[in-house]
C-alpha positions in Angstrom: 122.7 93.3 94.6 121.5 90.1 93.0 120.5 87.1 95.2 119.6 83.8 93.1 118.3 80.5 94.8 119.5 77.6 92.9 117.2 74.9 94.1 117.5 71.2 93.3 114.5 69.5 93.7 115.9 65.8 93.9 117.8 66.7 96.9 115.4 69.2 98.3 118.6 71.5 98.3 119.2 75.1 98.1 122.3 76.9 96.9 122.8 80.5 96.5 124.4 83.1 94.2 125.0 86.5 95.5 126.5 89.3 93.3 127.6 93.0 94.0 129.6 95.2 91.9 131.2 92.0 89.9 132.0 90.1 93.0 130.3 86.9 94.0 129.8 84.8 96.9 128.3 81.2 96.5 126.6 79.3 99.4 126.5 75.7 99.8 127.3 74.7 96.2 126.4 71.3 94.8 129.1 69.0 93.4 129.2 70.2 89.7 130.8 73.6 89.4 129.6 74.8 86.0 126.4 76.4 87.1 128.1 78.9 89.2 131.0 79.4 87.1 129.0 79.9 84.1 126.7 82.5 85.9 129.5 84.6 87.0 131.1 84.4 83.6 127.9 85.6 81.9 127.8 88.5 84.3 131.6 89.1 83.8 131.9 88.6 87.6 134.5 86.9 90.0 133.7 84.6 92.5 135.4 85.7 95.5 134.0 83.5 98.2 132.4 80.0 98.9 130.5 80.2 102.1 129.7 76.6 103.7 127.1 76.6 106.5 128.3 73.4 107.8 129.8 70.1 106.9 127.0 68.6 105.0 125.8 65.0 105.5 123.2 64.6 102.6 125.3 65.8 99.7 128.7 66.3 98.8 129.4 70.0 98.3 131.4 71.5 95.3 133.5 73.7 97.5 136.9 72.3 96.9 136.6 71.9 92.9 134.9 75.3 92.8 137.8 76.8 94.7 140.5 75.2 92.6 138.6 76.6 89.3 138.1 80.2 90.6 140.6 81.0 93.3 137.8 81.7 95.6 138.3 81.6 99.3 136.3 78.7 101.0 134.7 79.9 104.3 133.5 78.0 107.2 132.2 79.3 110.6 133.8 78.9 114.0 135.3 75.3 115.2 135.2 73.9 111.7 138.4 71.9 111.1 138.7 71.0 107.6 141.5 69.2 106.0 142.2 71.8 103.3 142.9 75.3 102.9 140.0 77.7 104.0 139.2 80.4 106.1 137.6 79.6 109.4 135.8 82.8 110.3 135.0 84.3 113.8 131.6 84.8 115.3 130.4 88.3 114.2 133.1 88.4 111.4 132.1 90.6 108.3 132.9 89.6 104.8 132.6 92.1 101.8 131.5 91.5 98.3 131.0 94.7 96.2 128.8 97.1 98.3 127.3 94.5 100.4 128.2 92.8 103.7 127.8 89.2 104.8 128.0 88.9 108.7 129.0 85.4 110.2 126.5 84.3 112.8 127.7 81.2 114.6 124.5 79.1 115.2 125.7 75.7 116.6 123.1 72.9 117.2 122.5 70.9 113.9 126.3 70.5 114.0 128.9 72.3 116.1 130.3 74.5 113.4 126.9 75.3 111.9 126.8 79.0 110.8 124.0 81.3 109.5 125.3 84.1 107.1 123.5 87.5 107.3 123.2 89.5 104.2 123.3 93.3 104.6 122.5 95.5 101.7 124.6 98.4 100.6 122.9 100.6 103.2 123.9 98.3 106.1 120.2 97.0 106.6 119.7 93.4 107.1 118.4 91.8 104.1 118.3 88.1 104.3 119.8 85.1 106.3 121.1 81.7 104.7 120.4 79.7 107.5 121.8 76.4 106.2 120.5 73.5 108.4 119.8 75.5 111.5 116.4 76.9 110.4 114.1 75.6 107.9 110.9 76.8 106.7 108.4 74.9 109.3 111.2 73.2 111.1 114.9 73.2 112.2 117.9 70.9 111.6 117.9 67.7 113.3 120.5 67.4 116.3 121.4 64.0 116.2 123.8 63.9 113.2 126.9 65.3 114.9 126.7 63.5 118.1 129.7 61.3 117.8 131.9 63.9 116.3 130.8 66.5 119.0 131.0 64.2 121.7 127.6 65.2 122.8 124.0 63.9 123.1 121.4 64.9 120.8 119.7 66.6 123.7 122.8 68.6 124.4 123.0 69.6 120.6 119.3 70.3 120.7 119.8 72.7 123.7 122.6 74.6 121.8 120.3 74.9 118.8 117.7 76.4 121.0 120.2 79.0 122.3 121.3 79.9 118.6 117.8 80.4 117.4 116.8 82.7 120.4 120.2 84.6 120.6 121.2 85.0 117.1 118.1 84.7 114.5 114.9 85.4 116.4 116.1 89.0 117.5 116.2 89.9 113.7 113.7 91.9 112.0 110.5 90.2 110.7 111.1 91.5 107.1 114.5 89.6 106.9 114.2 87.0 104.2 115.0 83.4 105.2 117.0 81.2 102.5 117.3 77.7 104.1 119.6 74.8 102.7 116.8 72.5 102.4 113.0 72.2 101.7 110.4 69.3 102.0 111.6 65.9 101.3 115.1 66.2 102.8 116.0 63.8 105.7 117.7 66.7 107.5 114.7 67.7 109.0 111.2 66.2 110.0 108.3 68.3 108.6 109.5 71.1 106.4 107.3 73.4 104.3 107.1 73.0 100.6 108.2 76.6 100.0 111.9 77.5 99.7 111.8 81.3 100.6 109.8 83.1 103.6 110.2 86.1 105.8 111.5 85.5 109.5 108.3 87.2 110.7 106.1 84.6 109.2 108.4 81.8 110.5 108.1 83.3 113.9 104.4 82.9 113.6 104.2 79.3 112.3 107.3 77.3 113.0 106.9 75.6 116.2 110.4 75.7 117.0 110.4 79.5 117.1 107.5 79.8 119.6 108.4 82.9 121.8 107.1 81.2 125.1 108.8 77.9 124.4 111.1 76.6 127.2 114.4 74.9 126.4 113.1 71.6 127.7 110.1 71.9 125.5 112.1 72.7 122.5 114.5 69.6 123.2 111.6 67.4 123.5 110.0 68.4 120.3 112.9 68.6 118.0 114.2 65.3 119.2 110.7 63.6 119.1 110.1 61.1 116.3 113.6 61.4 114.7 114.2 58.2 112.3 117.7 56.9 111.9 119.7 59.0 109.4 120.6 57.4 105.9 123.5 55.3 106.1 125.6 57.7 103.6 125.3 60.4 105.9 128.6 60.0 107.7 130.3 59.3 104.5 129.4 62.4 102.9 130.6 64.4 106.1 133.8 62.8 105.7 134.1 63.7 101.9 133.2 67.3 102.6 135.6 67.6 105.6 138.6 65.7 104.2 138.2 66.2 100.3 137.2 64.2 97.3 138.1 63.3 93.7 137.8 66.0 91.0 134.3 66.0 89.6 135.9 66.2 86.0 137.7 62.9 86.8 134.5 61.4 88.2 132.5 62.2 85.0 135.2 61.1 82.7 135.3 57.5 84.4 131.5 57.2 84.7 130.8 58.0 81.2 132.8 55.2 79.5 130.8 53.4 77.1 130.8 49.7 77.4 129.5 47.2 74.9 127.4 44.3 76.4 130.4 42.0 76.3 132.5 44.9 78.1 129.8 45.5 80.5 129.6 41.8 81.4 133.3 41.5 81.9 133.3 44.5 84.0 130.6 43.2 86.3 132.4 39.8 86.6 136.0 41.3 87.4 135.2 44.3 89.6 132.2 43.0 91.5 130.4 46.3 90.6 126.7 46.5 91.3 124.5 47.1 88.2 122.3 50.0 88.9 119.4 50.3 86.3 118.0 53.8 86.4 115.0 53.2 83.9 111.4 53.8 85.1 109.8 51.0 87.2 107.4 49.4 84.8 110.0 49.5 82.1 112.6 47.8 84.4 110.0 45.2 85.5 109.4 43.8 81.9 113.1 43.0 81.6 116.5 43.7 83.1 120.1 42.3 83.6 120.0 39.7 86.5 120.9 41.1 89.8 120.2 44.7 88.8 118.9 47.2 91.3 116.4 49.5 89.9 116.3 53.2 91.5 114.7 55.2 88.7 116.3 58.6 87.7 113.0 60.2 87.7 112.4 60.4 91.4 114.5 60.8 94.6 117.2 59.1 93.0 120.4 60.2 94.7 119.0 59.9 98.4 117.7 56.4 97.7 121.1 55.3 96.1 122.6 56.7 99.5 120.2 55.0 101.7 120.2 51.8 100.0 123.6 51.0 98.5 126.3 50.4 101.2 129.6 52.2 100.8 130.1 55.4 98.5 133.1 53.5 97.1 131.1 50.6 95.7 131.9 50.2 91.9 128.7 50.9 89.9 127.8 49.9 86.4 125.0 51.9 84.8 122.0 51.0 82.8 120.1 54.2 81.6 117.7 55.6 79.2 119.5 56.8 76.1 120.9 60.3 76.5 120.4 60.6 80.4 123.8 58.8 81.2 125.6 62.1 82.3 122.5 63.2 84.5 122.8 59.8 86.3 126.7 59.9 86.9 126.3 63.7 88.1 123.6 62.8 90.5 125.7 60.0 91.8 128.6 62.1 92.4 126.3 64.7 94.5 126.0 62.0 97.2 129.6 60.9 97.0 129.3 57.7 94.9 132.1 58.5 92.6 133.1 55.2 91.6 130.9 54.7 88.4 133.1 52.5 86.0 130.9 53.0 82.8 127.5 52.5 81.2 125.8 50.2 79.0 126.1 51.7 75.4 122.7 51.9 73.7 120.9 51.0 77.1 119.2 47.6 77.8 118.1 47.1 74.0 121.7 46.3 73.3 121.8 43.7 76.0 118.7 42.2 74.4 120.0 42.2 70.8 123.2 40.5 72.3 121.2 37.5 73.3 122.2 38.1 77.0 120.3 36.6 79.7 117.5 38.8 81.3 115.3 38.8 84.2 111.8 40.2 85.0 109.5 41.1 87.9 105.8 40.2 88.1 103.8 43.4 88.5 100.0 43.7 88.4 97.5 46.5 88.3 95.4 47.5 91.4 92.3 46.0 89.7 93.9 42.7 89.2 95.3 42.6 92.8 91.5 43.2 93.8 90.3 40.3 91.7 92.9 38.1 93.1 92.1 39.2 96.5 88.4 38.0 96.1 89.7 34.4 95.7 92.6 34.0 97.8 94.1 35.0 101.2 96.6 37.7 100.3 99.6 39.0 102.3 100.4 42.6 101.6 103.6 44.4 102.4 103.8 48.4 102.4 107.3 49.6 102.0 106.3 53.2 102.4 107.7 55.2 105.5 106.1 54.4 108.9 104.1 57.8 109.0 102.6 57.1 105.6 101.5 53.8 106.7 100.1 55.1 109.9 98.1 57.7 108.0 96.4 55.4 105.7 97.1 51.8 104.5 95.4 48.6 103.1 93.6 47.0 105.8 95.7 44.0 107.0 98.9 45.1 105.4 102.3 44.7 106.9 104.7 47.8 107.4 108.4 47.1 105.9 109.8 50.4 104.9 112.0 50.5 102.0 114.4 52.8 103.9 115.8 50.0 106.1 115.2 47.0 103.8 118.6 46.0 103.9 118.5 45.6 107.9 115.2 43.9 107.7 115.6 41.5 104.9 114.8 38.6 107.1 111.4 39.9 108.1 110.3 39.3 104.4 108.6 36.0 103.8 110.8 33.3 101.9 108.2 30.9 100.9 104.7 32.3 101.5 103.4 34.6 98.3 103.0 38.2 99.2 101.9 41.5 97.3 104.0 44.5 97.7 103.4 48.2 97.1 104.4 51.8 98.1 102.5 55.2 97.3 102.9 55.2 93.3 105.2 52.2 92.5 108.6 53.8 92.4 109.7 52.5 95.8 107.9 49.1 95.5 110.1 48.3 92.5 113.2 49.3 94.3 112.3 46.8 96.8 111.3 44.3 94.4 114.7 44.6 92.6 116.6 44.2 95.9 114.6 41.2 96.9 115.1 39.6 93.5 118.8 40.1 93.8 118.9 38.3 97.1 117.0 35.4 96.0 113.3 36.3 96.5 110.8 35.1 94.0 107.4 34.7 95.8 106.3 38.2 95.6 104.2 40.3 93.2 104.3 44.1 92.8 101.5 46.0 92.5 101.9 48.9 90.3 100.7 52.5 91.1 100.6 51.9 94.9 98.3 53.1 97.4 97.0 55.8 95.1 95.8 53.1 92.5 94.6 50.8 95.1 92.4 53.3 96.6 91.1 54.4 93.2 90.4 50.7 92.3 88.4 50.4 95.6 90.7 48.6 98.0 89.5 48.7 101.6 91.9 51.3 103.4 92.1 52.4 106.9 90.6 55.7 108.1 92.9 58.6 107.0 94.9 60.3 109.6 96.8 63.4 108.6 100.7 62.9 108.6 101.2 66.2 110.2 99.1 65.2 113.1 101.1 62.0 113.7 104.4 64.0 113.9 103.2 66.3 116.6 
């Protein structure tokens, strides 16, 4: 028996490859199919099943394309109603691959169809659970995403999750391995551990949601407390996972069209495409195509695209560092943004050489900011998350999180000059590009963020541990 976790850090997502006697089950695959097909081919094995723990909200699964390419059967848990061929398993049903067994445990709460898969070894001993978004390490899945579809409140779904954990998961042996669908950084939970694998016994000791003496009322209160609104793209990803989507091969073919500066300009004017510049923040600041939005590929790229670019059908034109175009299109497709219509061949340099119009953003060092602050009354806007701001911030700063900038644009000053920062400079440049594209030109971005400001000697509020704030 071979069990492999295929973890994708930018999405904080774990897919799984299970093989026994030349037969394979894939759990929660990402959009691109080659990692799974190539692994099976290398081992001369056959992908027999594609097991989905639920209808994912934060990424588009590769289940449909993978099934078409391999002939594997897609499996969902009880109550699922997808609009494509699949096997909807019964609670307690057992699936065989080679000499091992995978038992279906219906664990509703995060969503109504949420299912945990219990892997039993060739001797019938419980070996591991693939818990999807039911159980994370240090947390559990948020119960507010499926309210509308389930016609239930988040409190009712949380109550279901409490029962699922206590009736299906907690009775399992302490040595059972827990393989969750997500780790720290995912918006599907609140406070997950950075580790991606643990034993159930350790989770029973340290995961607040698995306390043995916890009442259902206490569980519901703790699980629903402090939930931020989910990113806007979540419902659209659920729809794609449930109804189907364009073949990844077609998406890649369209997105990887090479466009000259002239063709790029025509496409932007004729299609209403958004220009997405994926270069590093400080590189972008020095020069970019007017009205471009900067979301750097070297960061939580796809989730930020989903949170900030309304509508997965939005046409996109890509500016990327040379050689990284395929990576950009792939990562966009993972969250359902399939309408990339091409990229600028040769990158921004070709735009410059063509003599096209460019724009820039004023960015200064933390040291220069402090010099200016000595001689002028400065207004500082912090675009980090509320918990980060509460933990520590520049004395007198205003919190306007990037996550909801589209809904709160009016709160950014239009005339008065202000300085803007985040943690390290990634998010503040995203915010700067959005503001610039909407007509703001009265701000200065502080490179390096709160980290650089602290090191330069800026006056910060007393530090409070973020985990303390979330309890």
